[in-house]
N, C-alpha and C positions, 0 to 999 in steps of 0.2 A: 690219603694222598690226592684223591680227586677233589679235595676241598678247594684247590685253586681254580677249578673249572668254572664255577658260577661267576667269579670275577672276570674270567676271560670271556665268557659268554656275554656278560654285561658290556665289557669293553667292545666286543664285536658289534653288538646291537647299537650302542651309542655311535660307533663309527659309521655303521651302515644306514641307520634310520633316525638317530637322535634320541633325546631323553623322553620325548612323548611316547615313542613306540615302546621304550623300556617300561614306562609306566603302564601301558596297555598289557604288556606281557605279565607284569606283576598282578594286575587285576585278573587276567585270564587264569593265572596260576593260583589265585586266591591267597596271595601273599601281601601282608601289610608292610609298611615301612619298617616296623620294629622287627618283624620276622626276616625281612630282607637283610637287615644288619646281621642277624644271626647266621643266615645262610652264606653270607659273604665273608664271615669270619673264618679264616683258614683253620682255626682250631676246632671248628664245628664239623661234625660228620652226620648231617641230616640227609640220608639217602632220599627220603621222600621228597624233600624240598628241592634237592638237586634235579631229580627226575621231573618234578612239576615244572620247573623253570625251563628245562630242555624241551618238554612237550609243548609248553605254551609258546616258546620262541618259534618252534617250527610252525605252529598253527597261525600265530599272528603275522609272521613274515611269509606265510604260504609257501613254505619250503618243504618239498618231499625229503625223505631221509637222506638220500644220496646227495641231493643239492645242499642240504644243511651240513653234512659232513665235509663236503668239498669246500664250502664257504668257511667252515670252522678250521679246516686245514690251512687255508690261506691266511686266516687271521691269527692262527697259532704261530705262524712264522713272524708276522708283524709284531705280535706281543712278545715273542722270544727276543727279537732284535731290540725292542724297547726296554726289555728287562736286563739289558747289559750283556747279551750273549753274541753280539755282532762279531767280535774278534774270533770267537770259537768257530762260528759258522763260516766265516770268510777264510779261515785257515784250512778248510777242507778242499780247496782247489781254486785256481784262478779262473777256470771256465766251468760252465754247467756240466759238460761231460765228465770233467775231473771230479766235480762234486758228487755226481751220481755214482761214479766208481768208488767213492769213499763212504757211501751210505752204510755199508756193512761195518766199516771201521768206526763210524759214529756209534753204531749199536754196540760194538765191542767196548768202546770207551765208556758207555753208559752202564755196561754190565759191572763195572768196578763199583759203582754206587748202588746198583740194584741187581745183585747176582741172581735173584729168583725170577727176574722178568724174562719173558719169552718174546724175542724180537723176530720180525720177519726177515726173509732173505731177498735181496734185490740183486739181480744180475744185469749189468750194464755193458753193452757191447757198442763201442763207438765206430762209426763208419767214416773215416777221414775223407773219402771221396765225396760222399753226399753231405758230410757234416751233419749227421743225424745219429741218433742212438736207438738201439733196440733194447727195450727194457722188459725184463721178466720179473714178476713179483710172486712170492709164495709165502703163505703164513699158515700157522696152525689154527688161525681164527678166521671167522667169516666176515665179509662186508667191509674190509679195511680200505679197499682200493680207492673209493672216492676221496677219502681223507688224504691218501698219498698223492693223488693228482693235484689236490688243492695246495699241498705243501710244495710240490715241485713247481707249480705255476708261480707261487709267490717267491720262492727262492730265485727263480729265473728273473722275475721282475725286479726284486729288491736288490739282489746281489750282482746280477749280471746285465741288467737293462734289456731283458728279452721277454717277448711274448712267446709262450710255450704252447705247442699243439700236440695232441695225442690222437693217434689212429689205432684202434684196437686191432690186434693181430692174433693169430693162433698161438696157443701156448705149446711148449714141447710135449711130445706124446706122454712122457712120464708124469706130467702134471695135469693131464686131461681130467682125471677124477677130481683133483683138487679144484680145478676151474669150474667143474660142474657143481661143486659144493660152495662156490663163491669164495674160495680161499686162494685162488691163483689167477693171474691175468698177465697179459703182455700187450705192449704198445710199441708202435713206431713213433718216436719222439722227434719233433723238429722245432725250430724256433726262428724268430725274426727279431731284429733290433727294434726296441721300443722307441717311438718318437720322444725325444727329450731325455733318453738314457734311463738310468735306474729310477724305479718308482720310489717316491718319498711321501712321507705323511703330509697331509694338508695341515698347515699351521693352525687353521681354524678349529681342528679337532681338539686341540689342547684346551679349548674353552668348554668342551662338553664332556671330556673324560679326564680323570686324574692320571698323573704319571704312574706307571706300574712299579711295584717294589722290585728290588734286585733279587732275582731268583735264578738259581743255576739251571742250565739246560737239562741235566739229568733229572732234576726234581720236577721241572715242568713236563718233561716227556713221560716220566713215570706217573705223574698226575693224570695225564691224558690216557695212559694205558689203563689205570684203575677206573677211570670214568667209563671207558668203553666196555670194560668188564661188567660194570654196574648196569649199563644199558642193556647188554645182552642177557643178563641174568634176571632182569626184572620184567614182569608182564606189562608194565605201564608203557614200555617202548614198543611192544609188538604191533599195535595199530599203525605205527609210523613206518614199519619196515616194509620194504618193497617185496620181500620174499619170505617164505616160511623159515628160512635159515636164521632170520633175526639180524640184529645189528651188532657191530663190534669194532675192535682194534686195540691192540695192546702195544706196547713198546718197552821201583830201588839203589947208621953208616959208621959203620964201626970206625972208619978212618977219621972221622971228624969228632969222635966222642971226647978225646982228650982236650981238643981245642974248646969244645963246648964246656967241659968241666972248668977249664981255666977261666973262661968268660963268666961262668956262673958264680965265681968268687967275688965279683963286683957287688956293691950294695944293690939289693933288689927292692925297687919301689916303683910305683906307677909313675911313668914319665921318665924312667931311666933311658939312656941312649946306648945303641950298639956302636961298633967300631966305625960305622958310616955316619954316625950322628943322627940316626933315625929314631924318633920317639917310639918306644916299645910299650905295648899294652901290658896290663897286669898279668894276663894269661901267659905271655911270652916270658916275662921275668920270673914268674912262678915256675914255669917249665924249666928254665935254666937251673933254678935251685933244685928241682926234683932230679934232674940229670946228675947233679953233683952228689946228691945223697942217695942215689939209687941202690948202692950196695951190690948185692948179688943179682938184683933184678936186671933183666936184659934191657938194652937200650930201646929196642922196638916196643917192649911192653910199656916203657915210660912215655914214649912219643906217640903211640897209637891213639888216635882220636876219631870221633865220628860226629856227624851232625844229624839231628832229627830231620826227617823229610819235610816237616812243616815249616822249617826255616829257609828252605831253598826251593820248595816245590809248591805249586798251586794250580788248582783247576782254573779254567778260563773265567769263571764267575767269582772266584774267591777274592775277597777284598785285599788280601795281602799280595796279590799278583804283582803290583808295581814294585814292591820290595824285592821279590824274587827276580824280577826283570833287571834290577840294578846289579844283582849278584852275577847273573849270567851274561850281562851285556859285553863284558870284556875280560881278558885274562889277567889284567893288572891287579895283583892282590893288595888289599889294604890291611893294616894292622887289625882293624876291627873284624875282618872276615874270620880271623882265627877264633874270635869269641863266639862265633856261630857253632863251634864244635866243643866237645867235652871229652875228657879221658874215658876210655872204654876198654873192655877186655875182648870184645868181639864186635864185628861189623856185619850187617846184613847184606849190604851190596857195595862193591867197589866199582865206582863209576868211571868209565873211560869215555871220553867225549872229545869233540873238536870245538874250539872256541869260535872259529870262523864259520859262517854259513857256506854252503856250496856255492860255487861260482854262478850257477844258474838259478839261485834262490829267487830273485825278483822275477825272473822269467816264468818260473814254475808257480810260485806262490803269490806273486803280485807285490806291489810296493808297500802295501799297508799291513802285511803280516810280519810281525816282529819275531826274529829268530830266537831271541831270549825268551819270549812268551811261550813258544812252541817247546823249547827245552824244559821250561818250568812245568808245563802241563804234562809232558812226556814222563818226567821223573815222578810226578804225582800219580800217573797211571801205573807206573811200575811199582810204586810203594803200595798202591791199593791192591795190585795183584798179589803181592806178598802177604798183605793182611787178610785177603780173602782166603788164601791157602791156610792161614792160621785160624780161620773162622772168627776174625775180629776186625771187620772192615773199619769200624769207628776209630781204631787206633793206628790208621795208616800214617798219620803224621809223626808217630814215634818210631817208625822204621829207621834204623841207623845206617847212614850212608858215609862212605869215605869219598870225599871230593878234594882234589888237590888244593884248590883255592881256600877252602875252609879248614882243612886238616893239617896243612903245612904252614908254620908261622911265616908270614911274609915280611916281618919287620926285624928279623935277625938272620944274618947270612949263615952263621954256623948251624943253627937249628934247621934252617931251610935245607942246607946241603945234607945234613944228617938224615933228614926225612926223605929226601929224594933218593939217597943211597939205600935207604931201608924199604923202599916201596915193595920190592919182592918179598921181603920178610913180613910186611904187613899183610 
C-alpha cells in the first residue's frame, strides 16, 4: 500500500523545487530513469527503492526528519484534495475547530476499509472565548506529531483560509510516559485569516507535475501508514531520526390485495399504464402478475424487495457517487427506482431516514456540502460495518437494504399502497 508514496514524494518535490531537484534526488539515490518508472509503478513493492528516495529527498532538500515529515503532511493534504477527496474533507466541518473535533470520526470511517489499521486518538477542546483549541494527541507509535502538524496547517490554509499556529503545552498526567516516548503531545492551537483567503495551487505547477489519479482517501491514508511503518522498521532511516526512538506514523396490505389482483388481470407488458395513465416499468407489471398468482404465499413475501448497497451507497471518492446523489436528492420516486431493487426473502438493514436536511444544514456544514452525498457515504459506512462483522469487507456492496424509494413501486398506486400498509410486516 505504500506504493503510492514515491509518486506523492515526487509531486511534493516538483511543487517545492522543480524537476531539476527531483533529478538530483534520483542521482543521489542511484536511481536511473528506468528504475524510477518501476518505483513509481503502484503495483511495484520495492522497499529498498522507496527508502532510497526518501533518504535522498531529505538529504538534497536539507530537511531534518521532523521538517521532512511536516512538509510531507502539508503536501499530503494538497495531493489528497487534487485526487478528488475535497468533498469528503470539507464535509468534516465548516470551521477548523469542527474539523479537528471530527478527526477521530475520520479514522473511524477509514477503519471500514482498513480494519487492521491502528489510528491515533486526537482530543480537541474548543475555547469559544479565545477562539482557540487545546489539542492532545496520543498514538501507539512514535514520531507522528510533525506529520500531524503539517496536515493541520494545510487543512487550515486550504479549506478555511487560515494560518495555523501551535504552542506546545503539557500533556495530561496519564500521558506523561507516552510523551516521554514521543507517542503523545499537546498544543495550544490558534489561527489568523490568510491574506487572500483559502490557499490555492499555483497554475504554473500544472506545467511541471502531472495531475494525480483519482484515489480514495482511505487508500491514500493507509498508504501513508504503511510507509511510516516501513521507515520505522528499516535501519536505513535511523540516521535521519532525531531520537533513538526512530521515525513513524501509521493511520446498512392486506386491504389493497384484492384491488391489486384485479388490476393484475390487465395485459402485462413493458409500457402498460396504471389507472392514472402513468407508464409502468417491467418490474411493476411483473409484480402485479405475481400478486395475482401468489396462491398460498403471503402478500408480504411477494412484495418484499431489497436493493444492494452498491446501487444507492458510495464512498466520497467512488465514481458512482453522482448516481447515488440523484437517488437521495429528493423523495419523488421514479418508476426506474423500483428497478434498483429485487425480490428477496430477507433484508439486512431497514433504512429509516429523512429526505430533507436539517434546517441549520448550511450553517453547520457550509453551502458546498451536499446532503445527498453525505447520506450516500453514511449508508456505505453502515454497509461496510455489516460486512466487517461478517469478515467480508469486499462484499459490502451486496449488503441488502430496504429503502422506501427503491423497494416500493412508485408507478402503481395499488402496489404502492399495499407496500406502505405492509411496512411493519416487512
